[in-house]
N, C-alpha and C positions, 0 to 999 in steps of 0.2 A: 455445598458443591461447587467445585472449581472446575472449570472446562478451558482447555488450552485447543486451540484451533490452529491447524497448519495454513490453510488458505480456504477464504470464503468469498462467495460472489452474492448478489442479492438472491439469486435462484438455485445455486448451486453451493450446499455447505462441504467442505473440507473435511478430512479426518478428524474426528473430535475424540480427546480422552477426558473422560468424567469421572472425577472422584467422588463417591458415594460418601456423605456423611451420615449421621445419626439419624437426621430428619428425613433423609429419603431412603433410608434403610427399611426393610420389609415388605416393599411393594414388588410386584412382577416385573419382569424383564420387558414384558411385551407393554405393560401398561404405563411404564416408566418411557419407553421408547415413544408411546404415542404422544406423551406430554411434552417430550422433549422436540420431536419432530413434526410438529404442527403443520399440517398442509400434505404430509404425506400419507397416501392412501394405506389402510391397513394391511391391505393385502401385499403391499410392498414390505411393510415392516415384518411380516412373518417370512416373507421371502427371503430377505437379508440376514432374518435370524436361522433360518432353514439353512442356507448356504454358508453359514459359518462366517459371515463378514463382521457380525458384531461378536466382540468377545468379552468375557469379564475376567480379569487377571491371567490375560492372554490364552485364555481356555474358551472352546465352545460351549455354549449353554443352549439349554431347551428354552421355549417360550414362556414356561411356568417357573423359571428359577426367580428365587426370592432374592434379591440385592440384600448384602450384608454392609454394615459399616467398615468403611476402607477398602471396598471393591474399586476396581479401576475400571471402567468400561470403554471399550473402543467402539465408536461409532463410525460406519464407513461414509464415504460421500454419497449423498443422495440429493435429488433434484426436489426442490421445497416449492410448492406454490405459495406466491404471495399470503402471508396471513390476513384472513376476512377482519376488518375493524370492529371493535365493539360499538355497540348500538352509542348514539349519542345521549349522555346523561340527560339531557334536557327534555327527551322525547316524554310524553305524559306516561307512557306505559312504563317507563324504566323510572320517571321521577315518583310515581305513584308509590314505587316500594321504600321511599326514605320514611313514610310515614306509618309503613307496616313491619317495622323491625319491632319484636317484641323484646328482645335481649340482645344485648352486645358486649363483649369484652374483647382483649387482644388474642383470644383462641379461637373463639367461635361466635355466630350469631344465630338466632332463631328468627324467621320471616312468615307472618301470616301471608302466605301464596294465595293470590287471587285467583278465583275460578276463571278458567279458560287460557290460562297463562301455562304453556309446557315448562317443564325444569330446566330444559337446555334445548339449543337449535338443533336443527337436522331435520332430514325429510320434508323439506319446503317449509321450514320454519327459521325464517333469518335468524332470529335470536330468542333464548329464552330466560327463565328466572337468573340462571347460574350467571350467563353473559351479561346482563343488566346489573347485577351486584357488583360485577368485576368493572364494569364502567363506572358505578357510581362512587366506588372504592378506590377506583385508580390503582387495581392489584389483579394480577392474574393467578394468584396463590390461592383463590377461594375454592373451595372444593365441595360437592354435594355428598351429605353423610348418606342420605337415602333419597328415595322419591315419592312424589306424589303424581296421581293420573292429572293428566290436565285439567279435567273438568272438576277436581277436588280442590278445594281451599283449605286453609288453616296451617298448621306448624310444620315449618321444614327448616331444618337443622344443616347448618353450612360452617364448616372447618377452615380455618385460616392458615392452619400447619401442617404439613404431612404427620407430624408425630401425634396431632391431635385427631386426625382423621383415622388414623390406625388404631387408636386407643378407642373411639366411638364405633368404628367397625366392629372390634372386639366385642363391645357391649351388644351391637345387635346380633352378631353371631352365637353369642351366649345365651341370647334372649333375656338381656337385663334391662334393657331399654324398653319403657313402656309408653304404648301409644293409645289415645281414646280417640273416637270417631263419634260423631252424631249423624246420624241417617233417618230421614223421615222416610217410613216405608208404606206399602200399603197394607191395608187390613188390621185386624187385632191380633197383635203379637202374642204368641203364647208364652206363658212363663215357666212352661216346660222346656221351650226352646234356648236353653242357656248358652248351649255351646254347638257349633256345627264342627264337624271333621270331615267333611267330604273332600276326598281327594281329588285334585285340579291339575287338569291338563292344558297346556297352550296351544292353539293352533294357529297358523298364519296363512290368512286366506290369499287368494292369487293376487287381489287388490293390495296385499300387503298389510291389509288390518288385523290387528290381533284380536282374536276370540278365546276367550278360557270356557272351558266346560269341565262338568264333573267326570270323572272317569276313574275307573278301579285301577288303571294303569298309571294314574297321575302321581304327582307328588303330594305327599300328607300334608294336609293344611288344617288349621284350626282357628276359629275365631269364636270369641264369649261374647255373647250379647246380655244386654239388660235393659229392662222397659224404663225409660226416662218419664215419657207422658203419654198417656192414651188420649186420642181424637176419635170424635165420630167418624172422620174420613181416613184416618190411619193411625199410626203410632210412630212416636220418636223414640228411638233406641240407641243404646250407647254399643258400639261395637269395639273390642279390644282385640285385634288379631295377635295371635301367639306367633304364627309363621307370616311370612311377608310375600305372599305371592301375589303375580301380577291380578289385578281386578278381583283378590280374596274377597273382600268385603260384600262387592257387588252381586258376586256370582254367589256366595254363601247365603245371603237376604233372599237371592231369586230362589234357592232350591228348597228354602222353607215356605215357600209361597207368597213371600212378602218382599217384591221387588222395590228398589228404592225410587223414589220419585224423579222423573224427567232423565231416567237413564236410557240413553238412545239405544245400547247395546243389550240390555239383560232386563230392560223394564216391562212395565205393563201399561200399554197406550190408554187405555181409558183413565186409569189413575192419574198419569202423567198429564193429559188432557185437563183433569179436574184440577190439578194442582196449577198447571199454566194459567187457567182462568183466575186464580188467585194472585197472579203476578210473578209465577215461577218460571224461570227461563234458562235454568241451570241445573244440574244434579246436586241433588241435597245430598251431599256427603261432605262432612268438615272435620279435618283434624282437628279436636278440640284442645288436647292436653299432650304435652310430650315430657315423659320424664326419663332423666339420666343421671349418672354419676358425672359432674365436671371433671375432664381428665387431670386438670392443671390444681385444683382447689380441693378435689376429691369429696366433695360435696354432694349430696343428692339434691336435684332441683328439679323443679316442674315450672314448664312455660305454658300459658293457656293463650289461645286464639279467640278472640270472641267472635260470634257469629256475625255474619255481613247482613247490613240493614234488608237486602231482599228477603233471606231466610227468616229473620226475625218478623217481619212483615207478614209474610206467610203464615207462621205459626200463630201469630196473633188474630188472624182470621178464622182458625179452625176452633170447634167446639170440643172443650176437655169433656172428658168422661171420667 
């Protein structure tokens, strides 16, 4: 992409003419502007789109317009807040990710996300995993392919190029990407509960907290479960989400009567307390494997993230049956 700018100041960008190349094509204009105009409120981006101040090939466009190779985008002057600095790569929270990279090449990387780290900053969080990776790699082109809950650990896929991101997003949309999670749940999981298809609906509380409930008016959702190991105190299950709804595995485990250990939203307090006494102080949900077609080599690949030490130690204390 080539940019020609009339006049710029540290806080006010002049008119920009941006030429879209193959790597930038395919994304919505509103998402494109959010990456180009860092520090500009989302409401302002939609305002300049609505007023026609943003033009593509000299024509007005809607926010859902998808950019094409060769398009020329006019971006009007906007006031930009100074960009926030990336976290210091020497911070312990950031530096730990170096040893958690499971796979990396010039197209993408897979990291074993630690529990407790958000995937991106915002809502009172100064930085998340993606900002930390950008700091470590000295690059702002890294983009999340999918997300994990803050409390969940395991395989997280990051694209290094826009074209790679598009290809991987297509696999996600077409349900070609396979994910396998491990969860320690309360009670004796029945062999008959191989799949849960309860529709899910997201609610936002007054506090801003997101909660998901089973609702016949909700979105179609499906998780496939398989018993990995039975214990006297609970069951270690393998969960493979077919759809990708918010908190899907956690709510589908709850609706079967087997909530996940240490789940502060959908869990069972008594079971969580038992597991806490064994040293568990985090949600026992781990994205164990991620399988997909590499967009560049076109080879099917599977990446596995080992369980963290705390989770292994808890399992070692349980009695197999």
